[in-house]
MARTOR-775110 format. One record per residue (C-alpha): x, y, z; residue in three letters. Coordinates in steps of 0.5 Angstrom, whole numbers, plus 2048, in hexadecimal, padded with zeros to 3 digits. Layout:
// MARTOR-775110
{r {X,Y,Z},'ala'}
...
END
This chain:
// MARTOR-775110
{r {906,8B8,84C},'met'}
{r {90B,8B0,851},'thr'}
{r {905,8AD,852},'ala'}
{r {904,8B1,859},'ser'}
{r {909,8B5,859},'ser'}
{r {908,8B8,853},'ile'}
{r {901,8B9,853},'cys'}
{r {8FE,8BF,84F},'arg'}
{r {8FC,8C1,857},'arg'}
{r {8FD,8BF,85D},'thr'}
{r {8F8,8BE,863},'val'}
{r {8F7,8C4,867},'gly'}
{r {8F2,8C9,869},'lys'}
{r {8EC,8CA,865},'ser'}
{r {8EB,8D1,862},'ala'}
{r {8E6,8D4,85D},'lys'}
{r {8E8,8D5,856},'ser'}
{r {8EC,8DB,854},'arg'}
{r {8EA,8D9,84D},'ile'}
{r {8E5,8DB,847},'ala'}
{r {8DE,8D8,848},'ala'}
{r {8DD,8D3,843},'val'}
{r {8D9,8D7,83E},'gly'}
{r {8E0,8DC,83C},'thr'}
{r {8E3,8D5,83A},'ile'}
{r {8DD,8D6,833},'ala'}
{r {8E2,8D9,830},'val'}
{r {8E7,8D3,82F},'val'}
{r {8E3,8CF,82B},'gly'}
{r {8E3,8D5,825},'ser'}
{r {8EA,8D5,827},'leu'}
{r {8EA,8CE,825},'leu'}
{r {8E6,8CF,81E},'leu'}
{r {8EA,8D5,81C},'ser'}
{r {8F0,8D2,81D},'gly'}
{r {8F5,8D4,823},'cys'}
{r {8FC,8D1,81F},'gly'}
{r {901,8CD,821},'asp'}
{r {905,8D1,826},'gln'}
{r {90A,8CD,826},'thr'}
{r {90C,8CD,820},'asn'}
{r {90B,8D4,81F},'asp'}
{r {912,8D7,820},'lys'}
{r {912,8DF,822},'gly'}
{r {916,8E4,81E},'ser'}
{r {91A,8E6,823},'asp'}
{r {921,8E3,822},'ser'}
{r {926,8E1,828},'val'}
{r {92A,8E7,826},'ser'}
{r {924,8EC,828},'asn'}
{r {920,8E9,82D},'ala'}
{r {91F,8EE,833},'pro'}
{r {921,8E8,837},'leu'}
{r {925,8E3,834},'ala'}
{r {92C,8E5,838},'asp'}
{r {928,8E3,83E},'lys'}
{r {928,8DB,83B},'leu'}
{r {92D,8D6,83C},'pro'}
{r {932,8D6,837},'lys'}
{r {931,8CF,835},'asp'}
{r {929,8D0,834},'ile'}
{r {92B,8D8,830},'arg'}
{r {92F,8D4,82B},'asp'}
{r {92A,8CE,829},'ala'}
{r {924,8D3,82A},'gly'}
{r {920,8CE,82C},'val'}
{r {91C,8CD,834},'ile'}
{r {919,8C5,834},'lys'}
{r {914,8C5,837},'val'}
{r {911,8BF,83B},'gly'}
{r {909,8BF,83A},'ser'}
{r {903,8BA,83A},'asp'}
{r {8FF,8BD,834},'ile'}
{r {8F8,8BA,836},'ala'}
{r {8F6,8C0,83A},'tyr'}
{r {8F2,8C4,837},'pro'}
{r {8F1,8CA,837},'pro'}
{r {8F7,8CA,83B},'val'}
{r {8FB,8C6,835},'glu'}
{r {8F8,8C1,830},'phe'}
{r {8F9,8BE,828},'lys'}
{r {8F4,8C3,824},'asp'}
{r {8F0,8C0,81F},'lys'}
{r {8F6,8C0,81A},'ser'}
{r {8FB,8BD,81F},'gly'}
{r {8FF,8C4,821},'asn'}
{r {900,8C5,828},'thr'}
{r {8FC,8CB,82B},'val'}
{r {8FA,8CE,832},'gly'}
{r {8FB,8D4,838},'ile'}
{r {902,8D0,839},'asp'}
{r {904,8D0,831},'pro'}
{r {902,8D7,830},'asp'}
{r {906,8D9,837},'leu'}
{r {90C,8D5,834},'gly'}
{r {90C,8D9,82D},'glu'}
{r {90B,8E0,831},'ala'}
{r {911,8DE,836},'leu'}
{r {915,8DA,830},'gly'}
{r {915,8E2,82D},'lys'}
{r {917,8E5,832},'gln'}
{r {91D,8E0,833},'leu'}
{r {91F,8DF,82C},'gly'}
{r {91D,8D7,82C},'val'}
{r {917,8D3,82A},'glu'}
{r {915,8CF,82F},'phe'}
{r {913,8C8,82D},'glu'}
{r {90E,8C4,82F},'phe'}
{r {90F,8BE,830},'glu'}
{r {90A,8B8,832},'asn'}
{r {90A,8B3,838},'gly'}
{r {906,8B0,83E},'thr'}
{r {905,8B5,843},'phe'}
{r {907,8B1,849},'asp'}
{r {90E,8AF,845},'thr'}
{r {910,8B8,844},'leu'}
{r {914,8B9,849},'leu'}
{r {917,8B3,849},'gly'}
{r {919,8B5,841},'gly'}
{r {91B,8BB,845},'leu'}
{r {920,8B8,849},'arg'}
{r {923,8B4,844},'ser'}
{r {923,8BA,83F},'lys'}
{r {91F,8B7,83A},'arg'}
{r {91C,8BF,83B},'tyr'}
{r {91F,8C5,83E},'gln'}
{r {918,8C7,840},'val'}
{r {910,8C4,841},'ala'}
{r {90A,8C9,841},'met'}
{r {904,8C5,841},'ser'}
{r {8FF,8C7,846},'ala'}
{r {904,8C5,84B},'met'}
{r {902,8C8,852},'thr'}
{r {908,8CA,856},'asp'}
{r {908,8C7,85D},'thr'}
{r {90D,8C7,862},'lys'}
{r {90E,8C0,861},'asn'}
{r {910,8C1,85A},'arg'}
{r {914,8C6,85C},'gln'}
{r {918,8C1,861},'glu'}
{r {917,8BB,85D},'gly'}
{r {913,8B7,862},'val'}
{r {90E,8B2,85F},'asp'}
{r {907,8B4,862},'glu'}
{r {904,8AE,864},'glu'}
{r {90A,8AA,867},'thr'}
{r {90E,8B1,86A},'gly'}
{r {914,8AE,867},'lys'}
{r {919,8B1,864},'lys'}
{r {91A,8B0,85C},'val'}
{r {91E,8B5,859},'gly'}
{r {921,8BC,859},'asp'}
{r {91B,8BF,858},'gly'}
{r {919,8C5,853},'val'}
{r {919,8CD,854},'asp'}
{r {912,8CF,851},'phe'}
{r {911,8D6,84D},'ile'}
{r {909,8D7,850},'asp'}
{r {905,8DA,849},'tyr'}
{r {8FE,8D8,849},'phe'}
{r {8F9,8D6,850},'thr'}
{r {8F3,8D0,84F},'ala'}
{r {8EE,8CC,854},'gly'}
{r {8EC,8C5,853},'val'}
{r {8E6,8C3,852},'ser'}
{r {8E1,8BD,851},'ile'}
{r {8DC,8BB,84B},'tyr'}
{r {8D6,8B7,84A},'thr'}
{r {8D3,8B5,845},'lys'}
{r {8CD,8BA,842},'lys'}
{r {8C7,8BA,846},'gly'}
{r {8C9,8B4,84A},'asp'}
{r {8CE,8B7,850},'asp'}
{r {8CB,8B2,855},'gln'}
{r {8CB,8B7,85A},'gly'}
{r {8D3,8B8,85A},'ile'}
{r {8D5,8BF,85D},'lys'}
{r {8DB,8BE,860},'thr'}
{r {8E0,8B9,861},'trp'}
{r {8DE,8B6,867},'ala'}
{r {8D7,8B4,862},'asp'}
{r {8DB,8AF,85F},'leu'}
{r {8DB,8AB,864},'cys'}
{r {8D9,8A5,861},'gly'}
{r {8D9,8A6,85A},'lys'}
{r {8DF,8A6,854},'lys'}
{r {8E2,8AB,852},'ile'}
{r {8E7,8AB,84B},'val'}
{r {8EE,8AF,84D},'val'}
{r {8F4,8B1,848},'gln'}
{r {8FA,8AC,84C},'arg'}
{r {8FE,8B0,850},'gly'}
{r {8FB,8B7,850},'thr'}
{r {8F6,8BA,856},'val'}
{r {8F0,8B9,854},'ser'}
{r {8F3,8B1,856},'his'}
{r {8F7,8B3,85C},'asp'}
{r {8F1,8B7,85E},'leu'}
{r {8EC,8B0,85D},'ala'}
{r {8F1,8AC,861},'lys'}
{r {8F1,8B1,867},'ala'}
{r {8E9,8B1,867},'glu'}
{r {8E9,8AA,866},'ser'}
{r {8EC,8A9,86D},'lys'}
{r {8E8,8AD,871},'lys'}
{r {8E1,8A9,86D},'cys'}
{r {8DD,8A6,874},'lys'}
{r {8DA,89F,873},'gly'}
{r {8DE,89C,86E},'gly'}
{r {8DB,8A1,868},'lys'}
{r {8E2,8A2,866},'lys'}
{r {8E3,8A6,85F},'ile'}
{r {8E4,8A1,859},'ala'}
{r {8EB,8A5,855},'ile'}
{r {8EC,8A3,84E},'glu'}
{r {8F2,8A6,84B},'gln'}
{r {8F4,8A7,844},'phe'}
{r {8FB,8AA,841},'asp'}
{r {8F6,8B0,83E},'asn'}
{r {8F1,8B5,841},'asp'}
{r {8ED,8B3,839},'gln'}
{r {8ED,8AB,83B},'gln'}
{r {8EA,8AC,841},'ala'}
{r {8E5,8B1,83E},'gln'}
{r {8E3,8AC,839},'thr'}
{r {8E2,8A7,83E},'arg'}
{r {8DD,8AC,842},'leu'}
{r {8D9,8AD,83C},'arg'}
{r {8D8,8A5,83B},'ser'}
{r {8D5,8A5,842},'gly'}
{r {8DA,8A1,845},'gly'}
{r {8DC,8A6,84A},'ala'}
{r {8D7,8AB,84F},'asp'}
{r {8DC,8B1,84E},'ala'}
{r {8E2,8B4,84C},'gly'}
{r {8E8,8B9,84E},'ser'}
{r {8ED,8BD,84B},'ser'}
{r {8EF,8C4,84B},'asp'}
{r {8EA,8CA,84A},'phe'}
{r {8EC,8CC,844},'pro'}
{r {8EC,8C5,841},'val'}
{r {8E6,8C3,844},'ala'}
{r {8E2,8C9,841},'ala'}
{r {8E4,8C9,83B},'tyr'}
{r {8E2,8C1,83B},'ala'}
{r {8DB,8C4,83E},'val'}
{r {8DB,8C9,838},'lys'}
{r {8DD,8C4,832},'thr'}
{r {8DC,8BD,833},'ser'}
{r {8D6,8BA,82F},'gly'}
{r {8D5,8C2,82E},'gly'}
{r {8D4,8C4,835},'gly'}
{r {8CF,8BE,836},'lys'}
{r {8D4,8B9,839},'asp'}
{r {8D6,8BC,840},'phe'}
{r {8D4,8C1,845},'glu'}
{r {8D8,8C4,84A},'leu'}
{r {8D6,8C3,852},'val'}
{r {8D8,8C6,859},'gly'}
{r {8DE,8CB,859},'glu'}
{r {8E5,8CB,858},'gln'}
{r {8EA,8CA,85D},'val'}
{r {8F1,8C9,85E},'glu'}
{r {8F3,8D0,85A},'ala'}
{r {8FA,8D0,859},'ala'}
{r {900,8D3,854},'pro'}
{r {901,8CF,84D},'tyr'}
{r {909,8CF,84D},'gly'}
{r {90E,8CE,847},'ile'}
{r {913,8C9,84A},'ala'}
{r {91B,8CA,849},'val'}
{r {920,8C6,84D},'ser'}
{r {924,8CA,853},'lys'}
{r {929,8C8,84F},'lys'}
{r {928,8CE,84A},'asn'}
{r {927,8D3,84D},'pro'}
{r {929,8D7,848},'glu'}
{r {923,8D5,844},'leu'}
{r {91F,8D5,849},'arg'}
{r {920,8DD,84A},'asp'}
{r {920,8DF,843},'ala'}
{r {918,8DB,842},'ile'}
{r {917,8E0,848},'gln'}
{r {919,8E6,845},'ala'}
{r {916,8E4,83E},'ala'}
{r {90F,8E3,842},'leu'}
{r {90F,8E9,845},'asp'}
{r {911,8ED,83E},'ala'}
{r {90A,8EA,83B},'ile'}
{r {906,8EB,840},'ile'}
{r {909,8F2,840},'lys'}
{r {909,8F3,839},'asn'}
{r {901,8F0,839},'gly'}
{r {902,8EA,834},'asp'}
{r {901,8E5,83B},'tyr'}
{r {8FA,8E9,83C},'glu'}
{r {8F9,8E7,835},'lys'}
{r {8FA,8E0,835},'ile'}
{r {8F6,8E0,83B},'ile'}
{r {8F0,8E3,839},'lys'}
{r {8F0,8DF,832},'lys'}
{r {8EF,8D9,835},'trp'}
{r {8EA,8DC,83B},'gly'}
{r {8ED,8DB,841},'val'}
{r {8EF,8E2,844},'glu'}
{r {8ED,8E0,84A},'asp'}
{r {8F4,8DB,84B},'gly'}
{r {8F8,8E1,849},'ala'}
{r {8FF,8E3,84D},'val'}
{r {901,8E9,84E},'glu'}
{r {908,8E7,84E},'lys'}
{r {90D,8E2,84D},'ala'}
{r {90E,8DF,854},'glu'}
{r {913,8DA,856},'ile'}
{r {911,8D4,85A},'asn'}
{r {90A,8D7,85C},'gly'}
{r {907,8D0,85E},'gly'}
{r {905,8CE,866},'lys'}
END
C-alpha cells in the first residue's frame, strides 16, 4: 500500500462484486476453531532438487531456499495471526503451495501496508503479497494522489479479484447505501487503501460543505475497533475483509454490510521490475497450482470462490 500510491486498490469505475456472498465466508470461523496451522512455518516436503519449477528461480533464491514476503499481517481472512499467533489466511496458504512448486519457503514478514513497496525497493523483501491491488500507477511507480513518479514501479502476478465494501454498526446504517451517502458523516479506514482513496475522492464531490470526515489507521482492525466503539458512522475495506468482520466480530452482532461492492480489481504479488526471472517463476508456479487444483482448494477453504482467477496474468490491473 505509499499512502495513496500503494493503497490496496485505486479509485475507478464501480463494479458489482465477483466475490462470494457473506454467507459463504461462514466456513472461516470453523477453520479458526479447528486450527489452520502456521503456513509460514510448515515447510513443504519437496526439496529444491525435486521441486518441478525450481530451475526457473534466480540462483541466489534457489540456493537460499527462501523467498522473503512483505505483508501486512492484520487483514483477515487474507493474512492474519490466529489465536496461537500463527500466520494464516489466503495468502500464506497460497504461498505454501507456490513454494512447493518452486522448492522454497515463502517466509512472511510483517510490515505496515503503506511501507511494503518501499521495502521491496530497498530489497528488504523479494516480493510483497498483501491483498495489494494491481494498478497502472503502481506498475509505473506513480503516486496515486500527486501523479508524480516516486519509483521504478513493480510487476504484478495477479492471483485473485476483490471489490470494496462499506459496513456500519449492525442495525444502525443511518441510510448509508452508497459512497455519496457518506457526505456529512465520518468513516474509518486503513491508511493508504482503496477505501481511503475512495473516501477522499467522494468527499471532494460533497455539496453544501458536508464533507466526509475521514479517520485513518495503520491497520483495518484498529478502524473496526473505532467503529465498534461508536467513534464513526461507517467503515470500509476490501470485501473479503469486510465480510469476515461482519461474520466474526462480536459473533456476528457488531457490523453489517451496506450497499454493493465497487472497484472489483485484481490482487497481485508484487515483484521488482529488476527481477523478471523471479516474476516469471512465480507466474509459472501459480499457473501450476491452478492447473493441479491446489489453488481451488485454498480459495474454497476460505469461502471466496467467486474471486478466483483462471490463469496467472502479469500486470492485468487498469
